Steps between C-alpha positions, in 0.01 A plus 500: 500500500352247259172672501664829415679350204178353369327833513785671319496234230128536459534873474770465240285260303212746511715783375640285220152392395368857510796628300462225243129558465552876459764453231286244322196734507704793370643285222152382407366856489785608272444210264128572494564867419737404218236296317361625157136527389279208576325310223169665586654848488660430163174363361306806622757731339480308172121520504515879550755545220305264274185702558663842452702427184204406275309807622801720427545344157131555426534867593799546269313331214197720569711813458647362177152419371389850595776649284388288205137597567579872480681449170225283350225738615667795327558306177143368497369855541706622202379208286138584587552870425650418160201280415254771604682749277484256207123461546452878504707535182302227322177671602623836371669382179273215388189540712549153646371420846680244718378143460375336816726231650787584266839378625862465391864516605768769489866510604616755754833501688594155363177351634185381322187667634145385433228761463125474473244762397139489614246777443158585633253782445483784749248779536764773521870510423716782629840463336640785708409342831829392655458220751753482782632196680252218551427351839686181403812698408487689829459175692790343311720804574408485869569128504843550347579770758380276783707211365816711487439629855444147629821375341696791644369412848579128473837511329677833461788381286292296254227761481752779440664320209165405355364853544800638316433269203129578503560873523745487212249313283218737594715806431601361163137440403406847625774656287380314192139594566597864561673512160192355330265741679706806409525391136126432490426842650721674244341316207149560634569876499672498161388795285508529122749785505834494329782748541776685322845357443756725675749427221263618230397155382132583481215382716528215747216241479265471800642153568832347403647167598611153408801372315763750381349778714695714743251414772296186549200730545493878452181704525313785668256440782249729666363527849830596662372636831644829624416537871761776553374710207839505333555679169472191281260319275270217603650305208813294548729333248614159620733234364575143602843349440707207628858577604742284702239230574264765638174635359502881525221753470609837361285811513536861393336817629470637148308316233674674206869562452610244760842459339652780711339381824651234723229239562406377846563128552318244708628144530189287474630146504833320529619160374340559160653297217301643210194708414281445193191689384236438236225724369149413382382746233165666544392358164561141610204264485630264766786431739666206322876499447486633142343827615779612733781740407845515662561865405286810543411704303463238229728568205306685235201548728342803663745631762219662699306177538495326837482123543208325661720311745861463613653170612810515721715196582763512775754221532622484860798311638303338782153454347543465125266675256200697622263657246237768558243628252376859520206639303523867405192711542605724211575214265 
């Protein structure tokens, strides 16, 4: 009987020990599962975040710099085109050739730009040879596209916001450049042909514009293509006018008697604060400030005379003043 009791006691002790060990192990597992990140895990996470954030910030700054690059590239191109036009005018009016290593500064869009002129002799010059995009420009464009694609792959949200800003800046520059190109095309095809006043006021000069004029610029251009063989002239009367902070291009199908015809309108550019024009007479002996006129035809002058050049200044809300100089072939 004693032996039996001993065995029962031993069995009870074994069960108690097993139960206690099982409860202790379960409690330990629960506490282990309830623990947070270890120090090593936290440090690894911080290293990953610390590595990713500078790269992301660099990408955002790259997109911002790209927007500024597009703006500066367009402005620099317009500054260079103005200087080339000035050199052509000096050659035509005074017979002066550009001086080698000539440089200076000019303000465009509230920014000072430095320019430099260098010349060299060539065996043959074809002024009508239009050169397309250079290899560098193509490479830059491909690089910009690759950069945008890479950012979109790495960070969709940041790249999307940046792409929206870049696209807006590029579209704005394209709109400005489109307005300049259309104005340049019209002035390049300007013809020395006046018109008749529909109200019986006599003849209309070939070119009108400037202060106190109904239109900022008002003239007749040629070369109006007619691919559909419509019953109309190849000449077109056009007018430029600013209304409601927008630069508009008006054009008429009839060159004479346009008073009874509703003009067609094309909105060229928005966010325009003001438009100013100046005219360089064909008799001018230079391009200094004293030679320019703010009204055309000049009071008391020949109404059929065309100027040698037209200078147009647009003041924009987002970019300030931008000036372009256009030489007239008929001037």
